[in-house]
Each structure stands twice: as C-alpha cells, then as structure tokens.
C-alpha angles and dihedrals in degrees: 000000000000094000097054091044087058091047089054094048090049091047092051090047092047092053089046095057098033093106090059091047093051092048091051093047090054086056092050102267129118092013098127138074103015094140089058094042101046100029106024094242095158118151112294109233135198119271122229098057131101107248136177125202119209122195116202116171102212146338095305094054093042093056091050087062094061096089092036095053093044090049092046093052090053090050096039111023094169093056120110116221128212121188120192126185137184101221134057095234089052091051092052094048092048090053089054099043100041109046109179092031126108109246125192145145120272109248116244109262094269114134094233093048099048092042093052091047092054092047091051101041093043096204123191088207140356123222124192121205117226101330130338111144105175104170101209091048092053095044091048089051089051092052091048090049090240109149114227127207136183121217134187085018120192130174118182123207094256093050090049090056092050094049092046087066090065096033093141089064096036093052090054093048095049091047087061095058114096096208132011109197110188136186098239147353093267091059091044093055092048090054092049089051090058092052107272114153107257091221091059095050118089130168110230103159129238118309086205091082094053097058093043113124113228099175117090089196094066114131094248094056093043092054091049090050089053096043092049091045095237120169131213091251094050118110105221123209112192119192103189137181086016127174129191126317093014090083089057091049092051090048090052092051092048088049094050095050106033093088092051094045109032092183093060114119126186126216118188121199112182113208096229124051089218089067096052094098092041091058092044089057091048091054094050094044088059092058101257129135108242132213115193117200097217089054099049126071094160126060117266129231096202094114093178097045123116108243117219120199101212102168134092124248098018102092091093091058092040092060084064089071094057126108085169124026132195114193111208135213085061107091090048110077101220103060108056097219135289134249107305094172095082097064089038091057090057091049096248119159098253129212132174142160128267096261103083105126093135087065101029096138090046092051093047091051092054099039092048089064094038090248095135139031129223117222114193101188145354098287092049088045093058095039093052094050090046091052094049091049092048092051103038091164092054088047090051093053090048090052092050092053089051091052091048089055088056099046091050093058099055126118101067095116094071094043087051093048089055090054092049091051088055088059093049093046088056088076094048121099112263094254091052092050091051089050092050 
C-alpha cells in the first residue's frame, strides 16, 4: 500500500510540474534519459559478477566518488562499478571521470522503474552518496535482497527538521541501511535521532578532504593559467560556484580595486552551466573584455580581461589560481553555501557569505582559527578583498591556516572503503565473511 501511495503522490507531482519540465526541455534541459528515468531502462548487465551501484546526485557528489572508486578498484579489482546520477551535468562528469564504469540516470522513484533498474543492473550492493532516501528504491532493494549503504553522509539541521515530520517513514528507511557512514559526530547524532540503528552508524570523516588538491603546480591548474594568460606576478581573485547576484558583486569589487591594484585579475565560475551565457553577457555589458575558457585554446594577452570558466569539472583546478577566493551560494539565502574546502586546500585567502548552513562544521573549523572571512553584502565584499590585497603577508598566513585545517582532516577514504566492504560482505556466504 505504501509503495502505491508513493506512486500516486509522485504522479500527481509530475503532472503538476510538467509545464515547467516541458518549458525547460524546449530550452535544451531535461531532454536525455527519459527511458531510464520513467521506465528504468538502464543498461542490462551480465549476471554472475560482483557489482556495486553508486548513486551520486550531481557533479559535487560524482567528484567525491573519485578516491572511493579508485580505492575500491585497488581492493576489489574484479568488482564492476555502476554510477547513477540525477542531473545531466552529473551524468556528463561521471562519463568523463569513470571510464570503464557503467553510467546511467537514476530512475524516478516509481515502483516499476526502480524494480526494473535493479533487475537490469544486478547490483551486489547499492551505495548512496551523502543523502538520497528514495523510499521505493530502498524498498525494492530490500525485496531483491540487495544491501544498501550510505557513505559520506551529511544531514543539515534544516533537513533533519524536515525529515522529522515524516519520522515514521524515515525510521523505516534508515533501519534498512546496512551502514550509515557519516562525516562527523553531529551528523551521526542527527541520524540516530531520526531512528537510524546506532550500531549501523559510524563516523568516517569527509572524503572531500582526501581528494582535495594542495599543489598549485598540478597539470589542471597550470593549463588554466596558460589558457587564461595569467602571469607569475598577477594577483588572482576567483569567485567560484556563484549564483546571481554574486557575479555582479564580484565585478563591482574588481572594478573598485583594479586601479589600486593593477595586477589584479578576476576569474568568474558560475555554479550552473545554464548561466554561463548570462554571466558572459553581464561582463560585456559592464564594459569588460571577456575571455571564455571554452573558446580559447591559446593563451590570451588581454591582461585586464575578465576570465570566465565556462566548462564543467575544472573548478577544483581553478581554485589553484586563487590568491583570494570567494565561494558562492553563500550571499544568497537559499543555497546554503558551496564547497570552501577546495580553495582552502590550496592555501588561498578564503571568503564567503553568511549563509553557509550546508557547510556549518567546515565553516566553524575555518573561522575558529581565523582561516576565512565572512562577507555579508557588497560593501563588506569589497572591503575584505581590499584588506587582503593590502596585506598580502597576512593573507598568506590566513591561507596557510586554511590549508592546515584541510590536511588535518584527511584519511576518510580508507574508513569509507571499510564501510563499503562491510555492505558488500553482507551478500557473501557466512564462511566467506569470516574468512574475509
């Protein structure tokens, strides 16, 4: 009864939002993968092999899987890997980052779609990244006797309050997870409060720290420096993962400071690919020369131009250019911040807005040791960047403290791999589990 009630709710919702979906399809979004999403027509894989199915919602979660998949292949070289995503951008990045793996879209949570997907993929185990509790998927996995685990789990305060309203359902879903590997003790306690069995919850840390690059001389960063024509004496200000109006604020800051600091260079990296052209238009309308990453293969000599990183999967390398970094999604109130650990890993002087509830624990770690600065509006934004540029030695010390925070948190990948193997071992015969 629960399954079909959920189907009805999903169908009503899908009909209600269908005008929006159709409108976006006409503009080029949501066009792919409908057979997989609605009917579960994912690739049909051969039986008889051990196979793990990872689900990562979008680009951020996909990138987190890099160290996990690499480590798992070392431990279990005979294991097949499937990666599903919800978004098209996540799907594209997964295809790029995981050659040799099966990549597909996650079916919508209708009983027929998820059951067919499980039957066609034949997973030995399913592992969810961060938090994706789709009831019919979990119930279908239980019926198929496929164990499910959660890794790099996180549960914000707002999400906890939302899930608490349907605690009766969430408790049942969490109770079916074989392992819940979370980033810190705060998240662990929130999962337990929602009904997760205490013996299934373990604190493994965040794998985001393990795959963070700390060497500014890595090939990706050097290639971007060449393509953007950035010299050794340039002072680079990167505003990344931005949403409107954060690009406008970054441009205003650049305009206010470039006469004081002639070597200042601005690189903009919008959060969403569909906004690349919008941001390019904004830059040109404000009278700046523009260099777009996807249109340049040779280095540029337009020293004063604004650089726009309009490709997917290169933001991590781009942070390695930054002397001063602004992490977006944090001045706007709705997003809750983006990943500020990447620029911290490079030792950049990191700034972000006040709305960072998605990364509250990381923000606390950075601000406690004065390794980051919070800017609440455009005036504070400009004042903070000016101060960091006027006091480069203080900015460098601030960046060193940020890098130290990142280095101190490493080691989560191995603990996460142990958790994943415990899920895989749940399908082995008892004698083999003991031997392992």
